[in-house]
N, C-alpha and C positions, 0 to 999 in steps of 0.2 A: 504494500500500500504506500502511496505517495501522499505525504502530509505536508501542506504548505501553510504559511502564515501571511495574511494581508494586514500589515501594521498601519497605524495612523492615530490621529487624535479624534477624528470623527465627531467634531464639535460644531455642527451636528453632521450626521450621516447625510450624504446627498445622493442624487441619482447617479452622479459620476462615480462615487464610491461603489454603489450597488452594481453598476455596469461591470466594474472590474471583478467584484466578488462573484457575480453571476457567471461570468466567463471563466473565472478560475474554477468554479464548482463543476463546470463541464469538463475541465482538463485534468483535474486531480481528484484523488480518492477522498481526501479530507482537507477542508479549508478552515483555518482558525482565523477569525477576524479579531485582531488584538488591539485593544485601546491602550495607548501609551499614557501612563500616569506621569505627568510632568509636574512635580511638586513646586516648581518655581513659577508656574502659571496657574491662574484661576480661569477656568473655562466658563462658558455660558451655561453649559450643562454639566452636572456632576458626572463622575465616572459611572456611577450606578445608572443614572439616567441615559447616558450614551449606550451602555450595554443593553438596557431595556429597549431602546429605540432600534439598535442593531438586531436584537433578537426578533423583534416584531418585523423588521424589514427583511429578514432572511428565513423566517419560519417555514417558507415554502421550499427551502433547500435542505434536504435531509442530511447532506454531508457537510453542512456549515455549522460551526459553533462559534461562540464568542468567549473572550477572556480579556483580562487586563494585565498589564505588567509595568514594573518600574525597572530602572537600570538599563542594561544593554539588551538589545533585541537578540543578539547572538546567545546570551545566557538563557533567555526565554526559549529560544530554539533548542538548545541543548537539553534543558529541563523537560521540554514537551516533545522530544523526539521529532522535531520538525526537519524536513528534508530540504526545504527551500523557502526563500522569501519572495513574495510576489508584490510588485509595485506597479501602479498605474503611472503612465507618463502622459502629460497633457501637451507639453511643448519642449523645445530644445533646452530651455532654461531648466526644466525639471530634470532632463537627462544629465546635464552637467553636475548638478547636486547629487542626484541618485547614483550616478556612476561612481562618484567619489565615495559615497556611503557603502555601495556594494563592494568596492575594492577594500575599504577598511574592514568591513565585516568579513570578507574573504581572507584577509590577513590574520584575523583573530580565530577563525574556525573554518570548517570545510563546508559550511552552508552557502549554497549559491543563491544569487538574486536573479530573478527572472522579471523582465519588463513586459507589460502588456500596454500597448498604446490605447489611450482613451478613445472611445467612439467620438467622431467629430462633433456631434451635438452637445457633448459635455466638455469640450476642450478648453472652455473658458471658466469652467465651474470650480469654485473653491469654497470651502466652508466659511472662510473669513468674508468673502463677498456676499454669500447668502445671509450671514448674520448682519452685515452692514445694511443691505437692502431691506431686510425684515425689520431691523431696528427703526428705520425711517418710514415704515408703513408700506414699503413696496411689495409687489406680488411675487412671491417665490414659489408659488404652488406648482409650477412646471419643473422645478429644480430639486424638489425633495418629495418624499412620500407624504400623503395627506396627513397622517398622524404626526409627522415631524413638523409640517407646516402649522398644525394646530398648536403644538408645543411651543413653537417659535412665537406665535401670536400671543400665547399665554405669558411667555417670558417678557415680552415687550409691551404688554398691556398697561 
């Protein structure tokens, strides 16, 4: 069995994230969507809320689970017997950063990083942009699942 991890902050989960997770779920036996707990940052959603939103967004995918982690992703991979890291790429600027991270992770462990290009309709999409638009009352309903949109509205009410 091939087990991969799709890491990120997912604050909040977007349709772009779900595009990558859905595609990874067709390619690999098991996919873990892992929320990075960054103790130096305060997110809009708590880690527990993000996990709940991810669980709801992926409940139709039987080979997808969720988890959270602190520290190094490669340590999470070792602890959870993960074979590879899957990352979505929106643009060349993502590639520059993600390649450097992949090479660093590769120098620390034997876990490979695989890149999946984001579908064109999501190439501009970032959680930070979604939050900014939602904060100012903009319509993000086409960018996130309905229940995430409702939670964003509640947070910014």
